[in-house]
DOBA-488586 format. One line per 8 residues: number of its first residue (from 0); their letters; for each residue x, z, y of N, C-alpha, C, O. Coordinates in Angstrom, 3 decimals. Example, Ala and Ser with C-alpha at 12.3 -4.5 7.8 and 13.67 -1.06 7.14 Angstrom:
<sites>
0 = as = 13.190:7.800:-5.690:12.300:7.800:-4.500:13.200:7.800:-3.300:14.236:8.465:-3.319  12.850:7.080:-2.250:13.670:7.140:-1.060:12.900:7.870:0.030:13.409:8.039:1.138 $
</sites>
This chain:
<sites>
0 = mtsvkase = -27.093:2.214:2.010:-26.738:1.745:0.665:-27.321:2.710:-0.363:-27.037:3.907:-0.327  -28.126:2.196:-1.265:-28.703:3.023:-2.319:-28.504:2.344:-3.655:-28.269:1.137:-3.722  -28.597:3.120:-4.714:-28.400:2.572:-6.051:-29.485:3.095:-6.965:-29.840:4.273:-6.911  -30.020:2.207:-7.818:-31.040:2.629:-8.773:-30.425:3.544:-9.815:-31.031:4.542:-10.205  -29.224:3.210:-10.269:-28.560:3.992:-11.289:-27.159:4.352:-10.833:-26.347:3.470:-10.554  -26.872:5.651:-10.756:-25.541:6.098:-10.351:-24.550:5.841:-11.480:-24.861:6.053:-12.652  -23.365:5.386:-11.120:-22.356:5.045:-12.112:-21.018:5.667:-11.744:-20.761:5.964:-10.577  -20.155:5.866:-12.761:-18.768:6.229:-12.493:-17.973:4.930:-12.444:-17.892:4.199:-13.431 $
8 = lkliaggs = -17.397:4.658:-11.300:-16.709:3.404:-11.049:-15.205:3.598:-11.183:-14.618:4.432:-10.494  -14.581:2.825:-12.072:-13.141:2.932:-12.297:-12.419:1.931:-11.388:-12.535:0.717:-11.556  -11.673:2.472:-10.424:-10.966:1.668:-9.438:-9.457:1.790:-9.628:-8.931:2.892:-9.780  -8.767:0.653:-9.619:-7.302:0.633:-9.568:-6.912:0.200:-8.165:-7.376:-0.827:-7.670  -6.053:0.993:-7.524:-5.694:0.710:-6.133:-4.194:0.827:-5.925:-3.504:1.563:-6.631  -3.703:0.079:-4.935:-2.299:0.171:-4.566:-1.952:1.578:-4.109:-2.757:2.243:-3.457  -0.757:2.027:-4.452:-0.351:3.388:-4.122:-0.378:3.692:-2.637:-0.628:4.831:-2.244  -0.127:2.695:-1.808:-0.118:2.930:-0.364:-1.519:3.046:0.231:-1.663:3.275:1.432 $
16 = laglfkal = -2.557:2.888:-0.603:-3.944:3.011:-0.134:-4.524:4.397:-0.378:-5.711:4.620:-0.140  -3.707:5.325:-0.848:-4.219:6.668:-1.173:-4.850:7.332:0.044:-5.913:7.943:-0.063  -4.203:7.218:1.198:-4.755:7.827:2.403:-6.064:7.200:2.820:-6.983:7.896:3.252  -6.156:5.885:2.693:-7.386:5.189:3.065:-8.548:5.636:2.193:-9.628:5.931:2.704  -8.339:5.689:0.882:-9.449:6.053:-0.004:-9.751:7.546:0.011:-10.826:7.966:-0.417  -8.813:8.348:0.499:-9.128:9.766:0.707:-10.238:9.897:1.736:-11.089:10.783:1.651  -10.212:8.984:2.722:-11.255:8.982:3.747:-12.485:8.209:3.293:-13.611:8.653:3.514  -12.283:7.065:2.665:-13.402:6.178:2.332:-14.131:6.554:1.051:-15.334:6.322:0.929 $
24 = gpqfekas = -13.411:7.135:0.093:-14.029:7.468:-1.188:-15.281:8.321:-1.054:-16.333:7.946:-1.571  -15.195:9.464:-0.370:-16.391:10.304:-0.206:-17.511:9.594:0.551:-18.689:9.810:0.265  -17.147:8.751:1.511:-18.185:8.011:2.255:-18.947:7.073:1.329:-20.175:7.001:1.373  -18.204:6.357:0.491:-18.853:5.428:-0.438:-19.722:6.185:-1.441:-20.844:5.770:-1.731  -19.208:7.289:-1.967:-19.971:8.073:-2.947:-21.269:8.591:-2.338:-22.319:8.560:-2.981  -21.195:9.064:-1.108:-22.391:9.585:-0.448:-23.400:8.479:-0.172:-24.606:8.670:-0.327  -22.888:7.307:0.242:-23.787:6.209:0.605:-24.410:5.537:-0.610:-25.548:5.070:-0.548  -23.667:5.486:-1.719:-24.114:4.695:-2.870:-24.690:5.520:-4.018:-25.496:5.022:-4.804 $
32 = ghtlsihf = -24.272:6.792:-4.111:-24.658:7.602:-5.262:-23.704:7.436:-6.435:-23.780:8.203:-7.394  -22.816:6.464:-6.385:-21.809:6.278:-7.426:-20.667:7.278:-7.232:-20.507:7.840:-6.149  -19.883:7.495:-8.273:-18.669:8.288:-8.163:-17.466:7.390:-8.444:-17.542:6.457:-9.244  -16.365:7.686:-7.776:-15.152:6.893:-7.920:-14.112:7.636:-8.750:-13.826:8.808:-8.503  -13.559:6.952:-9.722:-12.398:7.431:-10.469:-11.262:6.470:-10.127:-11.267:5.319:-10.561  -10.281:6.950:-9.341:-9.271:6.050:-8.777:-7.909:6.294:-9.413:-7.457:7.433:-9.532  -7.270:5.215:-9.814:-5.877:5.272:-10.287:-5.011:4.521:-9.284:-5.121:3.302:-9.151  -4.145:5.253:-8.576:-3.221:4.650:-7.625:-1.900:4.369:-8.328:-1.431:5.180:-9.127 $
40 = dstpniis = -1.300:3.216:-8.029:-0.040:2.893:-8.709:0.702:1.799:-7.942:0.180:1.216:-6.992  1.938:1.538:-8.383:2.750:0.467:-7.812:2.337:-0.870:-8.427:1.692:-0.907:-9.475  2.712:-1.957:-7.772:2.319:-3.292:-8.246:2.758:-3.581:-9.682:1.931:-4.022:-10.480  4.041:-3.348:-10.050:4.432:-3.624:-11.445:3.619:-2.826:-12.456:3.240:-3.343:-13.507  3.353:-1.548:-12.126:2.585:-0.711:-13.050:1.117:-1.138:-13.117:0.490:-1.059:-14.173  0.581:-1.585:-11.994:-0.800:-2.078:-11.988:-0.919:-3.308:-12.877:-1.856:-3.415:-13.668  0.016:-4.227:-12.752:0.007:-5.431:-13.581:0.096:-5.061:-15.056:-0.639:-5.599:-15.884  1.001:-4.139:-15.381:1.144:-3.704:-16.775:-0.131:-3.041:-17.276:-0.547:-3.252:-18.415 $
48 = rinagtaf = -0.746:-2.240:-16.415:-1.975:-1.526:-16.793:-3.106:-2.509:-17.087:-3.826:-2.363:-18.075  -3.255:-3.506:-16.225:-4.302:-4.503:-16.419:-4.052:-5.306:-17.689:-4.965:-5.526:-18.485  -2.807:-5.741:-17.872:-2.483:-6.586:-19.028:-2.513:-5.821:-20.348:-2.617:-6.424:-21.416  -2.423:-4.498:-20.274:-2.490:-3.686:-21.485:-3.927:-3.485:-21.966:-4.161:-2.915:-23.032  -4.881:-3.957:-21.171:-6.278:-3.840:-21.577:-6.961:-2.556:-21.144:-8.027:-2.215:-21.657  -6.350:-1.829:-20.192:-6.952:-0.603:-19.676:-8.311:-0.917:-19.049:-8.448:-1.879:-18.293  -9.294:-0.111:-19.365:-10.638:-0.335:-18.827:-10.683:-0.028:-17.332:-10.220:1.027:-16.897  -11.234:-0.940:-16.557:-11.444:-0.718:-15.121:-12.571:-1.633:-14.664:-12.938:-2.594:-15.341 $
56 = dvvvvpad = -13.107:-1.300:-13.489:-14.224:-2.074:-12.954:-13.854:-2.925:-11.746:-14.421:-3.999:-11.542  -12.904:-2.448:-10.946:-12.615:-3.117:-9.682:-11.201:-2.755:-9.237:-10.687:-1.686:-9.565  -10.587:-3.657:-8.493:-9.264:-3.385:-7.941:-9.265:-3.608:-6.434:-10.007:-4.443:-5.914  -8.419:-2.846:-5.742:-8.024:-3.125:-4.358:-6.512:-2.960:-4.373:-6.007:-1.838:-4.327  -5.796:-4.062:-4.438:-4.373:-4.031:-4.773:-3.598:-5.052:-3.944:-4.196:-5.951:-3.353  -2.268:-4.920:-3.895:-1.472:-5.937:-3.202:-1.716:-7.330:-3.776:-1.967:-7.484:-4.972  -1.640:-8.334:-2.920:-1.905:-9.708:-3.332:-0.986:-10.165:-4.462:-1.326:-11.079:-5.213  0.186:-9.525:-4.579:1.131:-9.899:-5.634:0.539:-9.730:-7.036:0.933:-10.437:-7.963 $
64 = vfkdasak = -0.399:-8.802:-7.192:-1.036:-8.605:-8.503:-1.734:-9.902:-8.935:-1.710:-10.257:-10.113  -2.348:-10.598:-7.990:-3.099:-11.818:-8.291:-2.176:-12.994:-8.601:-2.625:-14.024:-9.105  -0.888:-12.841:-8.300:0.075:-13.904:-8.593:0.527:-13.877:-10.050:1.132:-14.833:-10.535  0.230:-12.773:-10.750:0.545:-12.679:-12.172:-0.588:-13.361:-12.949:-1.730:-12.904:-12.921  -0.267:-14.442:-13.630:-1.302:-15.259:-14.282:-2.107:-14.470:-15.301:-3.324:-14.635:-15.396  -1.439:-13.615:-16.063:-2.139:-12.845:-17.085:-3.087:-11.831:-16.454:-4.228:-11.688:-16.892  -2.616:-11.129:-15.425:-3.472:-10.151:-14.745:-4.652:-10.843:-14.066:-5.771:-10.329:-14.067  -4.388:-12.009:-13.490:-5.442:-12.725:-12.772:-6.607:-13.079:-13.693:-7.749:-13.160:-13.241 $
72 = rhladpvv = -6.334:-13.288:-14.961:-7.417:-13.618:-15.903:-8.383:-12.450:-16.099:-9.505:-12.639:-16.569  -7.948:-11.254:-15.739:-8.820:-10.076:-15.869:-9.600:-9.794:-14.582:-10.340:-8.813:-14.503  -9.430:-10.655:-13.578:-10.042:-10.426:-12.269:-10.952:-11.597:-11.911:-10.526:-12.752:-11.913  -12.195:-11.287:-11.607:-13.192:-12.328:-11.369:-13.197:-12.787:-9.911:-12.830:-12.039:-9.005  -13.614:-14.010:-9.715:-13.871:-14.500:-8.356:-15.239:-13.999:-7.908:-16.100:-13.773:-8.758  -15.477:-13.816:-6.611:-14.534:-14.116:-5.528:-13.515:-12.990:-5.318:-13.789:-11.826:-5.608  -12.353:-13.354:-4.815:-11.347:-12.388:-4.399:-11.526:-12.189:-2.899:-11.491:-13.152:-2.133  -11.717:-10.943:-2.482:-12.071:-10.633:-1.095:-10.932:-9.855:-0.431:-10.599:-8.752:-0.867 $
80 = diarvgfg = -10.341:-10.416:0.607:-9.293:-9.699:1.341:-9.910:-8.536:2.113:-10.904:-8.698:2.821  -9.301:-7.363:1.963:-9.839:-6.146:2.582:-9.026:-5.706:3.797:-9.591:-5.399:4.846  -7.701:-5.675:3.655:-6.859:-5.156:4.737:-5.465:-5.754:4.635:-5.073:-6.286:3.596  -4.727:-5.656:5.729:-3.333:-6.084:5.729:-2.534:-5.131:6.611:-3.080:-4.472:7.496  -1.232:-5.072:6.353:-0.395:-4.141:7.104:1.047:-4.624:7.072:1.481:-5.238:6.097  1.782:-4.347:8.134:3.172:-4.754:8.237:4.137:-3.638:7.890:3.737:-2.560:7.449  5.423:-3.916:8.099:6.499:-3.013:7.691:7.150:-2.328:8.899:7.197:-2.874:10.001  7.646:-1.118:8.651:8.328:-0.386:9.706:9.232:0.688:9.146:9.384:0.828:7.932 $
88 = livrdgap = 9.837:1.451:10.059:10.750:2.534:9.692:10.305:3.828:10.344:9.712:3.817:11.423  10.589:4.938:9.692:10.320:6.248:10.261:11.581:7.095:10.268:12.518:6.862:9.504  11.576:8.096:11.162:12.616:9.119:11.207:11.928:10.476:11.169:10.713:10.578:11.344  12.712:11.504:10.942:12.185:12.864:11.001:11.765:13.175:12.429:12.421:12.739:13.376  10.687:13.918:12.594:10.218:14.310:13.925:11.351:14.928:14.727:12.024:15.847:14.259  11.562:14.420:15.936:12.590:14.962:16.811:13.935:14.284:16.679:14.804:14.470:17.531  14.127:13.503:15.634:15.397:12.800:15.434:15.456:11.576:16.355:14.417:11.013:16.700  16.659:11.163:16.752:16.772:9.954:17.583:16.222:8.731:16.843:16.415:8.576:15.637 $
96 = kpdlsttd = 15.543:7.879:17.585:15.007:6.659:16.995:16.004:5.515:17.180:16.430:5.248:18.303  16.375:4.845:16.106:17.340:3.750:16.233:16.731:2.547:16.936:15.512:2.376:16.974  17.594:1.731:17.483:17.178:0.473:18.103:16.838:-0.524:16.997:17.682:-0.837:16.157  15.613:-1.016:16.999:15.169:-1.996:16.004:14.693:-3.281:16.672:13.989:-4.084:16.059  15.076:-3.467:17.918:14.500:-4.544:18.720:14.930:-5.940:18.306:14.214:-6.908:18.561  16.083:-6.058:17.673:16.563:-7.361:17.230:16.995:-7.265:15.765:17.141:-6.171:15.219  17.192:-8.401:15.155:17.638:-8.406:13.761:18.997:-7.742:13.617:19.218:-6.995:12.663  19.916:-7.999:14.549:21.234:-7.369:14.482:21.144:-5.860:14.642:21.808:-5.111:13.925 $
104 = afkkalla = 20.315:-5.416:15.591:20.139:-3.978:15.804:19.505:-3.323:14.571:19.895:-2.227:14.170  18.541:-3.997:13.989:17.875:-3.507:12.774:18.886:-3.338:11.644:18.883:-2.320:10.952  19.740:-4.322:11.459:20.768:-4.278:10.423:21.724:-3.115:10.666:22.063:-2.383:9.737  22.153:-2.948:11.900:23.073:-1.855:12.240:22.430:-0.494:11.983:23.095:0.434:11.521  21.141:-0.377:12.284:20.433:0.891:12.067:20.380:1.245:10.587:20.558:2.404:10.215  20.137:0.253:9.749:20.089:0.488:8.309:21.465:0.892:7.774:21.583:1.807:6.959  22.494:0.200:8.244:23.843:0.499:7.768:24.343:1.847:8.274:25.171:2.488:7.626  23.840:2.280:9.437:24.268:3.556:10.011:23.633:4.753:9.311:24.167:5.861:9.357 $
112 = assvastp = 22.501:4.528:8.668:21.811:5.627:7.978:22.558:5.988:6.695:23.037:5.114:5.973  22.646:7.277:6.427:23.321:7.701:5.189:22.395:7.573:3.989:22.860:7.453:2.855  21.077:7.599:4.230:20.120:7.488:3.134:18.798:6.962:3.664:18.426:7.212:4.811  18.093:6.228:2.810:16.826:5.608:3.197:15.822:5.797:2.067:16.091:5.422:0.926  14.668:6.378:2.380:13.613:6.587:1.387:12.699:5.373:1.329:12.307:4.829:2.361  12.364:4.952:0.112:11.480:3.811:-0.080:10.936:3.858:-1.505:11.278:4.749:-2.282  10.092:2.898:-1.835:9.586:2.751:-3.200:9.938:1.341:-3.661:9.127:0.426:-3.515  11.130:1.152:-4.213:11.590:-0.190:-4.584:10.710:-0.882:-5.613:10.524:-2.098:-5.553 $
120 = esaagayi = 10.158:-0.109:-6.569:9.347:-0.713:-7.633:7.912:-0.899:-7.162:7.000:-0.208:-7.617  7.728:-1.837:-6.248:6.411:-2.117:-5.673:6.475:-3.480:-5.015:7.553:-4.047:-4.842  5.315:-4.002:-4.649:5.287:-5.294:-3.965:5.995:-5.204:-2.620:6.764:-6.093:-2.252  5.729:-4.119:-1.888:6.392:-3.934:-0.602:7.890:-3.747:-0.795:8.690:-4.272:-0.021  8.267:-3.004:-1.823:9.684:-2.793:-2.108:10.399:-4.085:-2.438:11.563:-4.267:-2.079  9.706:-4.984:-3.120:10.297:-6.281:-3.452:10.566:-7.091:-2.189:11.584:-7.777:-2.090  9.651:-7.011:-1.222:9.881:-7.733:0.030:11.042:-7.108:0.803:11.873:-7.822:1.364  11.097:-5.780:0.832:12.201:-5.100:1.524:13.539:-5.503:0.906:14.521:-5.696:1.622 $
128 = akvyqrlg = 13.580:-5.629:-0.416:14.807:-6.063:-1.095:15.211:-7.469:-0.633:16.398:-7.754:-0.476  14.229:-8.341:-0.418:14.524:-9.691:0.073:15.098:-9.644:1.489:15.986:-10.421:1.841  14.573:-8.719:2.291:15.103:-8.552:3.651:16.558:-8.105:3.595:17.396:-8.615:4.338  16.861:-7.145:2.708:18.242:-6.694:2.555:19.148:-7.865:2.161:20.251:-8.014:2.689  18.678:-8.678:1.245:19.468:-9.827:0.800:19.687:-10.811:1.946:20.780:-11.348:2.129  18.636:-11.030:2.702:18.735:-11.947:3.843:19.756:-11.449:4.865:20.459:-12.245:5.488  19.831:-10.135:5.032:20.767:-9.548:5.995:22.172:-9.380:5.412:23.109:-9.038:6.133  22.315:-9.623:4.104:23.617:-9.492:3.468:24.044:-8.064:3.227:25.238:-7.770:3.173 $
136 = iakemkak = 23.063:-7.156:3.080:23.396:-5.739:2.908:22.740:-5.151:1.653:22.544:-3.939:1.568  22.403:-5.998:0.687:21.683:-5.528:-0.499:22.479:-4.463:-1.257:21.913:-3.455:-1.681  23.783:-4.678:-1.429:24.609:-3.735:-2.177:24.681:-2.390:-1.475:24.555:-1.342:-2.109  24.885:-2.422:-0.159:24.973:-1.174:0.606:23.656:-0.398:0.571:23.652:0.825:0.428  22.537:-1.119:0.703:21.242:-0.444:0.753:20.826:0.096:-0.612:20.150:1.121:-0.692  21.221:-0.577:-1.673:20.924:-0.058:-3.007:21.578:1.294:-3.215:20.993:2.191:-3.822  22.803:1.437:-2.705:23.541:2.691:-2.878:22.927:3.837:-2.094:23.003:4.989:-2.522  22.319:3.539:-0.951:21.810:4.617:-0.107:20.291:4.806:-0.219:19.732:5.678:0.447 $
144 = traqampt = 19.623:4.008:-1.045:18.178:4.143:-1.208:17.828:5.373:-2.043:18.373:5.580:-3.128  16.923:6.174:-1.525:16.381:7.332:-2.255:14.993:6.908:-2.741:14.012:7.001:-2.003  14.925:6.446:-3.979:13.681:5.885:-4.515:12.625:6.965:-4.700:12.899:8.032:-5.249  11.417:6.674:-4.233:10.271:7.567:-4.386:9.276:6.933:-5.362:9.044:5.725:-5.329  8.703:7.747:-6.209:7.801:7.229:-7.242:6.555:6.596:-6.651:6.015:5.641:-7.210  6.093:7.126:-5.517:4.899:6.605:-4.858:5.155:6.476:-3.361:5.913:7.268:-2.801  4.540:5.495:-2.701:4.741:5.328:-1.259:4.398:6.569:-0.442:5.019:6.827:0.589  3.417:7.332:-0.898:3.002:8.520:-0.147:4.070:9.618:-0.140:3.942:10.600:0.591 $
152 = liapavak = 5.117:9.457:-0.947:6.196:10.449:-0.983:7.330:10.112:-0.017:8.239:10.920:0.173  7.286:8.928:0.593:8.361:8.514:1.489:8.415:9.399:2.734:9.473:9.926:3.078  7.282:9.561:3.404:7.259:10.374:4.620:7.674:11.824:4.360:8.475:12.360:5.126  7.160:12.485:3.306:7.619:13.851:3.033:9.124:13.946:2.789:9.754:14.928:3.183  9.703:12.934:2.144:11.150:12.949:1.894:11.918:12.916:3.201:12.921:13.615:3.350  11.457:12.107:4.155:12.110:12.039:5.466:11.870:13.331:6.236:12.786:13.853:6.872  10.652:13.847:6.182:10.324:15.082:6.905:11.171:16.262:6.430:11.529:17.133:7.222  11.488:16.288:5.138:12.289:17.382:4.560:13.789:17.154:4.701:14.585:17.991:4.275 $
160 = geadlgif = 14.183:16.025:5.296:15.591:15.747:5.487:16.287:15.191:4.267:17.517:15.165:4.211  15.517:14.744:3.285:16.117:14.169:2.080:16.588:12.732:2.298:17.325:12.184:1.478  16.160:12.126:3.406:16.592:10.782:3.777:16.565:10.666:5.292:15.710:11.258:5.951  17.505:9.899:5.846:17.554:9.709:7.296:16.397:8.844:7.787:15.807:9.101:8.836  16.092:7.819:7.008:15.049:6.869:7.380:14.069:6.690:6.234:14.400:6.932:5.073  12.862:6.264:6.574:11.903:5.803:5.585:11.560:4.362:5.922:11.399:4.022:7.094  11.447:3.521:4.920:11.158:2.110:5.164:10.076:1.649:4.192:10.231:1.740:2.975  8.969:1.148:4.762:7.861:0.713:3.916:6.744:0.172:4.801:6.952:-0.111:5.980 $
168 = ltnvfnap = 5.563:0.034:4.220:4.370:-0.348:4.974:4.005:0.790:5.924:4.059:1.960:5.547  3.637:0.445:7.148:3.463:1.474:8.166:2.275:2.398:7.912:2.253:3.515:8.429  1.292:1.965:7.135:0.124:2.829:6.940:0.439:4.088:6.142:-0.308:5.062:6.222  1.535:4.092:5.368:1.863:5.296:4.598:2.624:6.312:5.444:2.967:7.391:4.962  2.888:5.970:6.704:3.666:6.854:7.562:2.802:7.774:8.413:3.317:8.517:9.249  1.495:7.726:8.203:0.583:8.604:8.925:0.598:9.979:8.262:-0.332:10.354:7.547  1.687:10.728:8.518:1.913:11.996:7.838:2.653:12.940:8.779:3.326:12.489:9.706  2.535:14.252:8.547:3.215:15.214:9.422:4.723:15.208:9.223:5.219:14.894:8.141 $
176 = gvalaglf = 5.451:15.563:10.290:6.894:15.747:10.191:7.731:14.509:10.383:8.958:14.571:10.301  7.079:13.365:10.641:7.824:12.115:10.841:7.299:11.393:12.076:6.200:11.668:12.557  8.109:10.464:12.577:7.711:9.636:13.716:8.080:8.191:13.418:9.120:7.914:12.819  7.229:7.286:13.836:7.508:5.864:13.641:8.668:5.460:14.538:8.585:5.587:15.760  9.743:4.974:13.939:10.898:4.517:14.714:10.642:3.140:15.293:11.140:2.805:16.368  9.862:2.341:14.575:9.544:1.002:15.050:9.198:0.077:13.914:9.291:0.446:12.743  8.797:-1.132:14.264:8.428:-2.152:13.283:9.625:-3.036:12.981:10.612:-3.033:13.717  9.533:-3.788:11.903:10.549:-4.796:11.623:10.577:-5.800:12.790:9.532:-6.085:13.375 $
184 = padlqqel = 11.739:-6.329:13.129:11.791:-7.403:14.130:10.902:-8.567:13.697:10.658:-8.765:12.507  10.430:-9.320:14.661:9.444:-10.369:14.393:9.894:-11.351:13.322:9.085:-11.782:12.500  11.182:-11.713:13.320:11.631:-12.719:12.355:11.800:-12.161:10.952:12.052:-12.917:10.013  11.665:-10.843:10.796:11.732:-10.214:9.471:10.387:-9.662:9.027:10.212:-9.275:7.871  9.441:-9.629:9.953:8.158:-8.992:9.666:7.285:-9.873:8.777:7.271:-11.098:8.901  6.561:-9.216:7.883:5.580:-9.901:7.033:4.487:-8.904:6.698:4.770:-7.746:6.391  3.248:-9.346:6.755:2.152:-8.449:6.419:1.798:-8.578:4.940:1.754:-9.676:4.385  1.550:-7.442:4.325:1.096:-7.411:2.935:-0.425:-7.336:2.936:-1.013:-6.498:3.619 $
192 = ifpaavat = -1.052:-8.211:2.173:-2.517:-8.280:2.115:-3.012:-7.555:0.861:-2.403:-7.638:-0.205  -4.118:-6.851:1.014:-4.747:-6.130:-0.093:-6.120:-6.725:-0.373:-7.076:-6.413:0.337  -6.242:-7.580:-1.395:-7.543:-8.111:-1.780:-8.251:-7.180:-2.790:-7.638:-6.303:-3.400  -9.537:-7.408:-2.931:-10.351:-6.686:-3.919:-11.018:-7.696:-4.836:-11.309:-8.824:-4.437  -11.258:-7.272:-6.075:-11.965:-8.134:-7.031:-12.582:-7.277:-8.122:-12.076:-6.204:-8.452  -13.661:-7.757:-8.667:-14.324:-7.091:-9.795:-13.611:-7.517:-11.075:-13.184:-8.666:-11.192  -13.481:-6.608:-12.027:-12.869:-6.933:-13.312:-13.787:-7.847:-14.114:-15.009:-7.697:-14.074  -13.198:-8.790:-14.839:-14.014:-9.684:-15.666:-14.744:-8.897:-16.752:-15.818:-9.298:-17.199 $
200 = gakeaaaa = -14.161:-7.780:-17.172:-14.792:-6.962:-18.206:-15.420:-5.698:-17.665:-15.572:-4.719:-18.396  -15.786:-5.704:-16.402:-16.342:-4.505:-15.768:-17.620:-4.035:-16.449:-18.535:-4.824:-16.683  -17.675:-2.745:-16.764:-18.905:-2.150:-17.296:-19.885:-1.850:-16.162:-21.097:-1.790:-16.367  -19.334:-1.664:-14.968:-20.165:-1.327:-13.809:-19.974:-2.395:-12.731:-19.552:-2.097:-11.614  -20.285:-3.621:-13.077:-20.040:-4.744:-12.171:-20.847:-4.627:-10.876:-20.346:-4.940:-9.796  -22.091:-4.178:-10.990:-22.934:-4.064:-9.789:-22.375:-3.017:-8.837:-22.348:-3.223:-7.624  -21.929:-1.893:-9.389:-21.336:-0.842:-8.562:-20.020:-1.313:-7.964:-19.699:-0.976:-6.825  -19.251:-2.092:-8.728:-17.992:-2.630:-8.232:-18.235:-3.551:-7.048:-17.529:-3.484:-6.042 $
208 = kalidflk = -19.239:-4.411:-7.173:-19.597:-5.303:-6.069:-20.063:-4.495:-4.861:-19.778:-4.856:-3.719  -20.780:-3.405:-5.116:-21.242:-2.556:-4.018:-20.063:-1.939:-3.265:-20.110:-1.801:-2.043  -19.003:-1.568:-3.995:-17.819:-1.013:-3.339:-17.156:-2.056:-2.447:-16.784:-1.761:-1.311  -17.007:-3.274:-2.960:-16.378:-4.334:-2.164:-17.208:-4.621:-0.909:-16.658:-4.809:0.176  -18.530:-4.652:-1.066:-19.402:-4.849:0.098:-19.228:-3.711:1.095:-19.201:-3.938:2.305  -19.108:-2.480:0.585:-18.934:-1.312:1.448:-17.644:-1.401:2.253:-17.601:-0.980:3.409  -16.593:-1.948:1.645:-15.300:-2.036:2.319:-15.299:-3.037:3.482:-14.317:-3.149:4.215  -16.409:-3.759:3.638:-16.556:-4.685:4.764:-17.523:-4.149:5.826:-17.779:-4.826:6.821 $
216 = tpaavaai = -18.057:-2.953:5.627:-19.000:-2.379:6.584:-18.260:-1.863:7.818:-17.052:-1.636:7.760  -18.969:-1.674:8.933:-18.328:-1.139:10.143:-17.632:0.209:9.915:-16.562:0.456:10.471  -18.233:1.071:9.103:-17.611:2.375:8.846:-16.278:2.208:8.125:-15.302:2.889:8.442  -16.244:1.300:7.156:-15.006:1.065:6.415:-13.964:0.394:7.301:-12.782:0.732:7.236  -14.389:-0.542:8.118:-13.462:-1.208:9.044:-12.828:-0.185:9.981:-11.631:-0.255:10.261  -13.624:0.759:10.462:-13.097:1.810:11.337:-12.070:2.666:10.607:-11.041:3.031:11.176  -12.352:2.986:9.343:-11.411:3.802:8.556:-10.124:3.034:8.278:-9.041:3.619:8.293  -10.230:1.735:8.026:-9.048:0.899:7.784:-8.148:0.902:9.024:-6.928:1.019:8.919 $
224 = kaagmtpa = -8.771:0.771:10.195:-8.005:0.808:11.442:-7.382:2.180:11.658:-6.231:2.284:12.084  -8.139:3.231:11.365:-7.622:4.593:11.536:-6.459:4.882:10.600:-5.611:5.725:10.892  -6.424:4.174:9.468:-5.350:4.359:8.492:-4.111:3.561:8.853:-3.132:3.561:8.107  -4.145:2.875:10.004:-2.987:2.105:10.441:-2.901:0.717:9.851:-1.826:0.120:9.799  -4.045:0.199:9.402:-4.089:-1.135:8.797:-5.003:-2.034:9.639:-5.742:-1.561:10.502  -4.934:-3.334:9.365:-5.777:-4.303:10.043:-6.817:-4.825:9.061:-6.449:-5.318:7.994  -8.102:-4.732:9.386:-9.115:-5.300:8.499:-8.853:-6.793:8.289:-8.528:-7.513:9.233  -8.996:-7.245:7.053:-8.712:-8.660:6.760:-9.978:-9.505:6.872:-9.932:-10.717:6.660 $
</sites>
């Protein structure tokens, strides 16, 4: 991948993709000659940022961003799915892992925990809230949730003992000091998809398209898998 003119590319990305772009960002910069300026954020904040008229060239964000009609007007077709990932729970390294094999066991594990780290103000957090409602434990879980500003802070909170469990997308759990307790039971599991799109007002549209193309290369697919996600 080469570029006639190197550009600074403004990317808005989902907060849970920070680990992925830590690996992929330098690869793309080396291959393309472009530089990446990345703003990671939660879904509500991304929508607000886009609708406020913030300048950007490309997004790789939860699919929920595209469901906002106003934000969608700032995003050009085609919309390209990049990766998807499911939900799970973590415990501190060495701590007993709860039984999550059935919906009843999953519910009991959540109720038994004194505290649970998560990022409620996000697309993934919104789905987790629906799961709590479905299980009839929304009030109890609200009281014991230790809200983290960014998904990447969930694992450190569990590792430091600030929460018994962490609950979120499994790709953010690739961190020291924690262990995956398990995935959501099949009847509660749902994968979150992360599409990419060029901004309708992109100043660096060609570079933005080059990034999306790069995210479909074998090297990027390998990094997506290594980050605990499934290439879309």
